[in-house]
VEXTIVO-942065 format. One record per residue (C-alpha): z, y negated, x; residue in one letter. Coordinates in Angstrom, 2 decimals, always signed. Last residue first. Layout:
<nodes>
<node <Z,Y,X>,"a">;
...
</nodes>
This chain:
<nodes>
<node <+50.83,+10.65,-164.38>,"n">;
<node <+54.23,+11.99,-165.36>,"k">;
<node <+56.49,+10.36,-167.92>,"t">;
<node <+59.99,+11.62,-168.62>,"v">;
<node <+61.67,+11.76,-172.03>,"i">;
<node <+65.28,+12.91,-172.33>,"h">;
<node <+66.58,+13.89,-175.75>,"i">;
<node <+70.35,+14.36,-176.00>,"n">;
<node <+71.02,+10.78,-177.14>,"e">;
<node <+68.51,+11.21,-179.98>,"a">;
<node <+70.30,+14.23,-181.47>,"s">;
<node <+68.86,+17.70,-181.06>,"a">;
<node <+67.77,+19.70,-184.13>,"g">;
<node <+64.89,+21.19,-182.15>,"s">;
<node <+61.87,+20.55,-184.39>,"e">;
<node <+63.01,+17.42,-186.25>,"r">;
<node <+64.78,+15.85,-183.28>,"m">;
<node <+61.82,+16.56,-180.97>,"v">;
<node <+59.29,+15.13,-183.41>,"i">;
<node <+61.35,+12.00,-184.06>,"n">;
<node <+62.09,+11.52,-180.37>,"q">;
<node <+58.38,+11.65,-179.51>,"i">;
<node <+57.50,+9.12,-182.22>,"q">;
<node <+60.38,+6.85,-181.20>,"a">;
<node <+59.24,+6.96,-177.57>,"v">;
<node <+55.68,+6.14,-178.65>,"e">;
<node <+56.84,+3.23,-180.85>,"a">;
<node <+58.99,+1.82,-178.05>,"i">;
<node <+56.07,+1.90,-175.64>,"g">;
<node <+55.64,+4.52,-172.96>,"l">;
<node <+55.27,+3.23,-169.44>,"e">;
<node <+51.84,+3.75,-167.91>,"e">;
<node <+49.50,+6.54,-166.79>,"m">;
<node <+51.06,+8.95,-169.26>,"s">;
<node <+51.47,+12.71,-169.25>,"k">;
<node <+54.65,+13.51,-171.13>,"v">;
<node <+57.63,+15.51,-169.87>,"v">;
<node <+60.14,+16.34,-172.59>,"v">;
<node <+63.69,+17.38,-171.83>,"n">;
<node <+65.91,+18.61,-174.65>,"v">;
<node <+69.68,+18.65,-174.31>,"s">;
<node <+72.89,+20.64,-174.81>,"d">;
<node <+71.89,+24.27,-174.34>,"d">;
<node <+68.59,+23.48,-172.69>,"n">;
<node <+65.25,+23.05,-174.44>,"i">;
<node <+62.27,+22.34,-172.22>,"i">;
<node <+59.24,+20.58,-173.64>,"a">;
<node <+56.10,+20.14,-171.55>,"v">;
<node <+53.41,+17.68,-172.51>,"t">;
<node <+49.75,+17.04,-171.83>,"d">;
<node <+47.42,+15.40,-174.32>,"d">;
<node <+49.85,+13.12,-176.14>,"f">;
<node <+47.66,+12.07,-179.06>,"g">;
<node <+49.84,+12.83,-182.09>,"k">;
<node <+48.36,+16.32,-182.42>,"a">;
<node <+49.36,+16.95,-178.81>,"k">;
<node <+52.91,+15.94,-179.66>,"l">;
<node <+52.87,+18.40,-182.57>,"l">;
<node <+51.67,+21.23,-180.36>,"t">;
<node <+54.20,+20.49,-177.61>,"e">;
<node <+57.11,+20.31,-180.08>,"i">;
<node <+56.02,+23.55,-181.76>,"s">;
<node <+55.71,+25.29,-178.40>,"m">;
<node <+59.19,+24.17,-177.44>,"e">;
<node <+60.64,+25.24,-180.80>,"k">;
<node <+59.03,+28.69,-180.56>,"n">;
<node <+60.28,+29.16,-177.01>,"l">;
<node <+63.77,+28.07,-177.99>,"n">;
<node <+63.85,+30.50,-180.92>,"n">;
<node <+62.66,+33.38,-178.73>,"s">;
<node <+65.28,+32.61,-176.09>,"i">;
<node <+68.02,+32.47,-178.74>,"h">;
<node <+66.84,+35.73,-180.33>,"n">;
<node <+66.87,+37.45,-176.94>,"i">;
<node <+70.34,+36.03,-176.29>,"q">;
<node <+71.61,+37.27,-179.66>,"e">;
<node <+70.23,+40.73,-178.91>,"q">;
<node <+72.04,+40.74,-175.54>,"a">;
<node <+75.29,+39.63,-177.22>,"i">;
<node <+75.02,+42.44,-179.76>,"k">;
<node <+74.26,+44.96,-177.03>,"k">;
<node <+77.29,+43.83,-175.05>,"m">;
<node <+79.47,+44.16,-178.16>,"n">;
<node <+78.08,+47.63,-178.92>,"d">;
<node <+78.90,+48.96,-175.47>,"d">;
<node <+76.33,+49.18,-172.70>,"s">;
<node <+76.30,+52.53,-170.88>,"k">;
<node <+73.21,+53.79,-172.72>,"e">;
<node <+71.24,+50.80,-171.49>,"n">;
<node <+68.71,+49.59,-174.07>,"y">;
<node <+70.33,+46.25,-174.84>,"l">;
<node <+71.52,+45.57,-171.30>,"i">;
<node <+68.08,+46.17,-169.84>,"n">;
<node <+66.63,+44.21,-172.75>,"e">;
<node <+68.82,+41.22,-171.83>,"q">;
<node <+67.54,+41.25,-168.26>,"i">;
<node <+63.93,+41.57,-169.46>,"e">;
<node <+64.40,+38.68,-171.88>,"i">;
<node <+65.67,+36.46,-169.07>,"q">;
<node <+62.75,+37.45,-166.84>,"e">;
<node <+60.25,+36.67,-169.60>,"g">;
<node <+61.92,+33.33,-170.26>,"y">;
<node <+61.60,+32.46,-166.58>,"t">;
<node <+57.94,+33.45,-166.53>,"r">;
<node <+57.27,+31.37,-169.65>,"d">;
<node <+58.94,+28.34,-168.07>,"r">;
<node <+57.02,+28.85,-164.83>,"e">;
<node <+53.75,+29.10,-166.76>,"l">;
<node <+54.55,+25.95,-168.69>,"k">;
<node <+55.54,+24.02,-165.56>,"a">;
<node <+52.45,+25.16,-163.65>,"s">;
<node <+50.08,+24.13,-166.42>,"v">;
<node <+51.81,+20.77,-166.77>,"f">;
<node <+51.88,+20.12,-163.01>,"y">;
<node <+48.25,+21.13,-162.59>,"a">;
<node <+47.30,+18.42,-165.08>,"d">;
<node <+49.17,+15.86,-162.98>,"g">;
<node <+47.02,+16.77,-159.97>,"i">;
<node <+44.04,+15.21,-161.66>,"n">;
<node <+41.52,+16.36,-164.22>,"s">;
<node <+38.06,+14.86,-164.58>,"p">;
<node <+36.75,+17.15,-161.87>,"s">;
<node <+34.19,+15.99,-159.36>,"t">;
<node <+32.59,+18.32,-156.85>,"v">;
<node <+30.29,+16.73,-154.31>,"e">;
<node <+28.16,+19.41,-152.73>,"l">;
<node <+26.57,+19.03,-149.31>,"n">;
<node <+28.85,+21.48,-147.47>,"g">;
<node <+28.92,+24.15,-150.18>,"v">;
<node <+26.91,+26.73,-148.28>,"v">;
<node <+28.19,+25.71,-144.87>,"e">;
<node <+31.77,+25.33,-146.18>,"s">;
<node <+31.70,+28.91,-147.43>,"v">;
<node <+31.30,+30.21,-143.92>,"s">;
<node <+28.75,+32.07,-141.81>,"s">;
<node <+26.25,+32.06,-144.63>,"a">;
<node <+23.90,+35.02,-144.41>,"e">;
<node <+23.41,+36.00,-148.06>,"g">;
<node <+20.64,+33.48,-148.47>,"t">;
<node <+22.48,+31.58,-151.16>,"n">;
<node <+20.41,+28.59,-152.17>,"p">;
<node <+21.75,+25.22,-150.99>,"v">;
<node <+22.61,+22.86,-153.81>,"i">;
<node <+22.09,+19.27,-152.80>,"d">;
<node <+24.39,+16.81,-154.48>,"g">;
<node <+26.17,+16.71,-157.81>,"s">;
<node <+28.52,+19.09,-159.57>,"v">;
<node <+30.50,+18.14,-162.64>,"e">;
<node <+33.36,+20.37,-163.60>,"i">;
<node <+34.34,+20.64,-167.24>,"g">;
<node <+38.02,+20.56,-168.04>,"p">;
<node <+39.77,+23.85,-168.79>,"q">;
<node <+42.08,+23.32,-171.74>,"n">;
<node <+41.29,+26.43,-173.74>,"g">;
<node <+41.02,+28.86,-170.84>,"y">;
<node <+44.13,+28.84,-168.71>,"n">;
<node <+46.49,+26.94,-170.97>,"i">;
<node <+45.29,+28.66,-174.10>,"i">;
<node <+45.53,+32.05,-172.46>,"g">;
<node <+49.00,+31.33,-171.09>,"a">;
<node <+50.16,+30.21,-174.52>,"t">;
<node <+48.63,+33.28,-176.16>,"v">;
<node <+50.38,+35.49,-173.63>,"l">;
<node <+53.73,+33.76,-174.18>,"a">;
<node <+53.34,+34.01,-177.97>,"v">;
<node <+52.56,+37.70,-177.64>,"g">;
<node <+55.57,+38.21,-175.39>,"l">;
<node <+57.82,+36.55,-177.94>,"v">;
<node <+56.29,+38.52,-180.83>,"g">;
<node <+56.49,+41.82,-178.96>,"a">;
<node <+60.13,+41.12,-178.17>,"l">;
<node <+60.89,+40.33,-181.80>,"i">;
<node <+58.98,+43.40,-182.96>,"h">;
<node <+60.82,+45.59,-180.46>,"k">;
<node <+64.13,+44.28,-181.68>,"k">;
<node <+63.17,+44.97,-185.30>,"r">;
<node <+62.16,+48.56,-184.47>,"v">;
<node <+65.51,+49.13,-182.75>,"l">;
<node <+67.40,+47.75,-185.75>,"l">;
<node <+65.61,+50.13,-188.11>,"m">;
</nodes>
């Protein structure tokens, strides 16, 4: 019974990570506008730059968007590695019951943090903050928000309110960073 529950928790965490990666990779892809002369492919181009040489490619996203995608993927990768380490302990025949209990608690902790982070990011997006990354540490919560200018007092309060409600952190342990 306990083994089945552990597998369900792991499957849930990995499923959430996969859905997050899918949303990041496919759901938020900005459109690309292409203008200029398009040279038909003759199959004999000596380099890609010859074929694409006259094209002007304009994307509405900037390098900041890549930061948010990269940060979320790195966070998910790190969580995946941490879960894998704990699973190795959990399913190792040589691990005693106390070690297995601690490993299960760590997996639950990681899963809870991931769910809280995703909830914070989703709620902030609903409030108009397009790109955010939330990272919950043991004693603090860091939130990176895409913004071209300083956040106003009302915006900071709104972010803090969401983070406090979802993570249980106090205001002094919430750190908000802007990234343009």
